[in-house]
N, C-alpha and C positions, 0 to 999 in steps of 0.2 A: 542578459537575464542572470541573476544571481540570488543566493540566499545567504543570510548571515547565521552562521552556526558558532555561537559563543565567541563572537568577535572575528571569526575567520570567514572571509567572503568566499563562497564556493560558487564557481561559475557553472551555469547550466546552458551556456551557449552551445556547447556540444552535449548531446544526450549522454546520460549516465545510467548505470545499472544498479539496481537495488536487489540484493540477494535475500530470499525468504528463509527465515529460520523459525520453523514451528516447533514449539516445545509442548505440544498437545498430543493426547492419545488418539484424537479423532478427526484431524484435519483431512480434507477430502483426498489429498494425494500423498502427503508424507507424514500423516499422523502416526506417531509411535516410532518413527525412524530414529529420532535423536533422544535417547532415554537417559544418558548419563553424561557426566562432565567431559569425559574424554571424547565421546562421540560428538558432542556439541562443539567443543573447541576445535576438533579436527574439521568439522564442517565449516565453521567460520573461517579457519585458515585456508581451506580449499577455495571458498568463494572469494576471499580477498586475493589469493594468488591468481585466480582466474580473471580478476579485474573489477570486482564489485567496488563501487564507491560508497555504498551504504549497506548496512545489514539491518533488516527489519525483523524484530523478534516478537513473536506472538504466543500467548499462553491461553488464549480463548479461541476455540474454533468457531469461525463465522460461516461455515458451510451451511447450506439449507438444512433445516430441521436439526441443527446441532443442539446437543444438550447444554442447558444453562449451567454455569458454575458461578459460585458466589465470589465476592471480592477477595475474601481471604484465600480461597483456593487459587484464584488467578495469581495473586501475589506470591503464594507459596510455590507455585510452579515457576514463576518468572524471576523473582528477585535474586535468589541464590546464583542462578546461572548468569544473570546480568552482571552481578558483582565479579564473577570469574572472568567473563568475557571482557569487561572493562579493564580488569587488571592485566589480562594477557595481551590485549590489543588496545593500549591506551589512546592511540591516535585514530582509531577507527570511528567513523560516524555511525552511531547506533540509533535506530528508530524503534519506537515501541508501539506495537499494534494493540491499542486498547481504546474503549469508548468510556472508560470510567476515570473520573478525575482523581480518585484516591490512588488508583494504580499509576496513573500518569505522574502524580506528585511524588510518590515513593520512587518511581523509576528515575525521574529527573534528579532527585536527591542522590541517587546512586550513580549519576553521571551520564544518563541517556541524553541524546542530542536533539531528537525530533519526536513529535507525537503524531501517530498515524491513527486517525479516528474514523472508523467506518460509518459512524452515525452523525458526523459533523456537529457534535455538541447538542444534538436534539434531545437525548435522553438523560443528559447530566448537565444541568445548568451551571455547574461549577467548572466545567472543562475549560471554557474560554479564559476564565480568570487564572486558572492554574498555568496554562500555557503562556499567558501574558506575563505572569509573575516571573517565570523563568526565562522569558525572552527567546524561546526556541521556535524554529519553524514548525508549522502545523499542516499536516496533510488532511484535507477535508474531502470526504467521499460523499457521493450521492447515494442515498438509500432510503427506502421506506420501511417502516415497521422495525422488526428485529430479525435476527437470523431464523428464529422459529416461525415468524409470520410473513416474511418478506415476499415469498413466492405466491402469496395470495393478494398481493398489492401491486399488480402489474398493469392496471388500467390507467391510461393517461389520456388527457384531452389531446395533447400533442407532445410526444416524447421529448423531442429536442427543446421545444419551447418551455416545457415544464421543468426540465433539468436546468436550463439556463435561469429560469425564475428562481429555482431553489438556490443555486449558487449565488445569484445576485443578493438574495435575502441573507443567506448565511455569511457571505463575505462581509456585508455591511455590519452585521452583528459582531463578527469577530474583530473587525477593525475598530469598532466602538469600544470593545473590551480591551484593546491595546495590542492585539496580535498584528505583527508587522510582516511576517514572511509566511505566505499561504501557498500551498501546492494543491491543485485540484485533481481529484481522482473521480472519473465519471461512474465508477462502480459497476464494472461489467460483471454480470451474474447476480447482482443484488437488486431484488424487486424488478427484474426484467426477464422477459422470455428470451428464448434463443433468437427468435426473429428480431426482437427489440435490441438485443446486444449487437447484432450486425447492422441494424439501422443506426445505432449510436456510433459504432465504429466508422461507418461511411460518412457520418457527419461530425466526426470528432473535431475537425478544424473550426467548427462553429463556436467551440468553447474558447478559442484563442481571443475572442472579443474581450475577455477579462484581463488579458495581458499578464497572466500568471502561469507559472510552470504547470504542465500537465503530466500526471503520472498515469501510466496505463498498466493494469494488471490482468492479463488474459491467460497467464501461464497455466497450461494444461487444464483449462476450465471446460465445463460441459458444452459450451457453445462450440468448442473445437471437436471434442471427441464424439459428441452426439451427431454432429454434422458428418463426421468422417466414419461413423459406425465402428468406433474402437473404444479403448479404455484410456483413462488418464495417463497410464504409464506409456502409452503409445502415441501421445499427443505432442511430442516435442517438435516434430516437423511442422505441424499446424501452428504451434505457438510461434515458431520462428517466422512463418509467413505473415501472421497477423501482427507480430511485433514490427516487422519491416513496414507494413502499411501504416501502423500507428505513428512511426517515426516520420513518414512522409506527410502525415496529417498534423504534425507539430508536437508530438509527445517528446518530453524532455527527460523523463525517467521511466525505465522499464523495470517493473517489479516482477522478478522471476524466480523459479526454482533452479533453473539451469543457467548459471552465470556465464560460463565459457561461450555457449552458443549465442547468448544475448550480446555479449561484448563483440563477438564476430559480426553479428548483425549490425551493430552500431558502426563498426569500422567500414563495412561495405556501404552502409547508408552515407557515411561521410564522404566516401570516394565518389559515390553517385551524385552527391550534392555539390561537388566542386564546379 
């Protein structure tokens, strides 16, 4: 299993780690942590040193009830730092977390390598054509509604069947648009209750039917800290536990805030899998 990033074939036979870089003031865990160029570049260097294969940069908070920002504001937050990161770390694979085609287009022109779309192209009909034009990998997440409305859209006929149907439909449309490398993100915490998140995780391997790489992002999410009765800042141990389970279910990319611990989890998983 591999993806093509600008002509370079990147193997996902062994699981990889994607480090999260939020440059937003209101993300649920690290909002406002990285405010200036020095802090951001230091964080990127730290994640790469700890073993991240990808850096996922987001300038729009997708936490429940997050405030909406317009395209101009998202680009204003994102593009200057993207340019600096690209210049400082020219060989690093940079993913852009956006559901807007204009932001995706501008980011890809500045050297981004992957688009990570929490809405799977549902709210921007131009997204698929932009990704296809640049020929980059596309992370397609399952979600209903928007960050503002998603927690009111948690009723399913059958959670797993409905998610599989969603991916089947969206993959077909993306392929028809010319997108060749697709990564699936089941969307933990997006339009799903805590109970549904655990049901999805227990059945994660059912998504392997698509024979596409699976990305799992449970890092410090409420499904962990609400279950444990703690706060997000105390949810690292729980994150590690669920990351190991997701690897056993076939996940190929762990999207995390804490790269070192995730890399160690992958190493232990590899040893167990021999």
